[in-house]
N, C-alpha and C positions, 0 to 999 in steps of 0.2 A: 127468666125464674129469680125469686129472691131468693134471699140467706136461708137458709134450714136453721130451725128453731128447735129448742130441745123444751120438752115438758115434762113433767113428774108425773105418773097417775100410780096413784098408791091403792092398792086393791087388799080391803082388808077383811074379806073372807081368809085373801092366802097369804098376808100380813107382810105383803111385797110390794117396793115400789119398782116400778118399771119406767123406761124412761121414752118417750114420746118424740119421734121426731115429727116435725109437720114444715111444708112448705107453700107458701102462697104458689100456685101454677097455671097461670091465665088467668079465667075469669072460674077457679075453683082450688081448692086445699087439697094436697098429697100427705098422707104422710103413714107412719110406719112405729112398730115398736122393735125396740133392739134387739129386744133377748129372744121375741121372738116373729124371728123370720115371716111367717104365716099370716102373721097380721098384716096387711096395708089396706088401706082405705084412699078414697075420696072423695070429696063433699062440697059443697057450693059456699059453705062458710065454715070459719076457722072451728066458731061454736058448734056446730052441726057436726065435723070432725071429729074433735075431741070426745062427743058423746059416741058417735059410731066407734071408735078406738076402743074404748072402753068394752062397749058390747061385746067387739068383737074380738076382744082380750078376755073379758070372761067366758066366752062361750070355747074359745081355744083352747082354755086352761082346762073347763068342764071336761072338753071332748078328748085332751091330752089324761086325763085322770082316770077316765072311764074308760078307754084303751088300757091303760097301766094295772089297770084291777082285773079288768080279762085278762088280760096276758098275766097275770100272777096266777089266777084262778087256772088259768090253761095249766101254767105250769106245773102247777101242785098236784092237778088231776093225773097228768100224764107222768108224775114221778122227777118232775126235773128237780124239783126240790129239795128231794128226801137225803141225799147229802150234805145237804147243806142241815137240814133239820136233826141229823145224824150229829153232825158235829156240831151245833148248839146246845145239843143233848148232853154229850160227852164233858164238854166247857161247863154247864152250869153243876152237872154232877162233882166235878173237878174242884169247883170253887172258883172257875175261874172267870167269872163273871161279878160284876159289882153294879150296883144301882145307879143309876142317872139322876 
């Protein structure tokens, strides 16, 4: 195995830069995204690996956001957010909020 290289991948939709670690491994290349351990890929060439990492990262981010949205909706329906909602309204009415 050769030395691990790092490559920055910028995701314009989320305005975030991620760190890809790539390494030549025998006849192919392996890579992973440091910030998202679920994103691991293996390809025959470095160029294809980088494209696959970007695509897999995007798909993983989308799946995570969809799961997050679903969880928030479920929590709201089951009343898990009611206490928080009440607290926010109290703070708003008491003038303890400020525009960002």
